[in-house]
Each structure stands twice: as structure tokens, then as C-alpha cells.
N, C-alpha and C positions, 0 to 999 in steps of 0.2 A: 858432336862437332857440327857447327853450322857451315853450310857451304856458301861461298861468296857468289853474288850475282853480278855479272858483268854486262854492260850495255852492248848492244849488237855492233855498234861502231867500233868498240874496243876489240871485240872478237875478230871483226874483219881486219882491223889493223894488225892484230897479232898473227893472223893467217898470212897477211901480206909480208910480214917480216920473215916468215919461213919460206913462202913460195917465191916471192919476188927478190928479196934481199939476201937470201941464202943463209940466214941464221939457223942454227939447229933448234929442233923442237925443245930440247932440254933448256937451252939458253933463254928462249922466249918464254917458256912456261915458268921459269924460275924468277924472272923479273917481277911480274905482278903477284907471284905467289900462287899461280894456277897450277894444276897438275898437268902432266904430259898427256894423260888420258883425256882430259878436257880439251886440250889443244888439238889432239888428233880428231876429236869429235867436231871441233870447230872447222878444221880443215876439210872434213867430209862435207860439212854443211855449207861452208862459205868459200871453199877452195875453187880454183879455176875449172875443175871438172864437175862441179856440182850444178844441178839444175837451177837452184836458187841463184847462183852466181850468173849463170847464162841469162836467166830471166831479168835479173837486175841490169846486166849489161845491155840487153836488148831494149829495156825500158829507158835507160839513160841515152842510148843512141837515138831512140824515137823522140825523147824530150829535146835533145840538141837539134834534131832536124826540125821539129816544130817551132823551136825558138828562132831558128834562122828564117823559117817561113814567116813567122809573126813579124820579125824585124823588117823583112822585105815588104810585106803587105802594109805595115805601118808607114814605111818610107813612101810607098806609092800613094797611100791615102793623104799624107802630108803634102806631097807634090800636087795632087789633084785639088786639095783645098786651096793651096796658094794660086794655082792656075784659075780656079773658079773665082777667087777674090780679085785677081788681076783683071780677068775679063769682065767682071761685074763693075769694076771701077772704070774700065775703058768705055762702057756703054753710057756712062753718065755725061 
């Protein structure tokens, strides 16, 4: 019997259905044809208490913070460009 391979995103969503939405492990495992044993292993790996989940959450928080900072700096740059162009045209 060959075992099915599921993508990481699929596993994370299955874990969310159990941990966040309150579905039972048996219900979630039965839908895609996975075993409950596999789903419990995914919960250990991707669940809210896992180190990998915490690291991913920390990384996503940092990415959001850096995106906000990039947007702010980009707006500042655009304002300075417009100001420089305005003052350059005033000196002519």
C-alpha cells in the first residue's frame, strides 16, 4: 500500500480545522482519506504549541512589520522626490 503525500499547506489547514474550528480529528482525517495517526503527527508538528508554528508566526509578524516600514519609507521617498522636483522648477 502506498502512502499519500500531502503538501504542507494542506496539513496546516487540516490542523487548523481541528485546533481552531473545533472539528474532531476523526472527521478531519476522514475527509481527505488521511489516517488519524497522520493528523495527530501533523498537530504535533504544525499545531499552536509546536516550535515550527511559533517560528512561522514570528516570521510572519516580522514580515508584516517590515512591509509597513517599507511602505512608510517609500511614501517618504516619493514626497521628497516631489519636493525636490518642485524646488528645482522654482529656481528656473
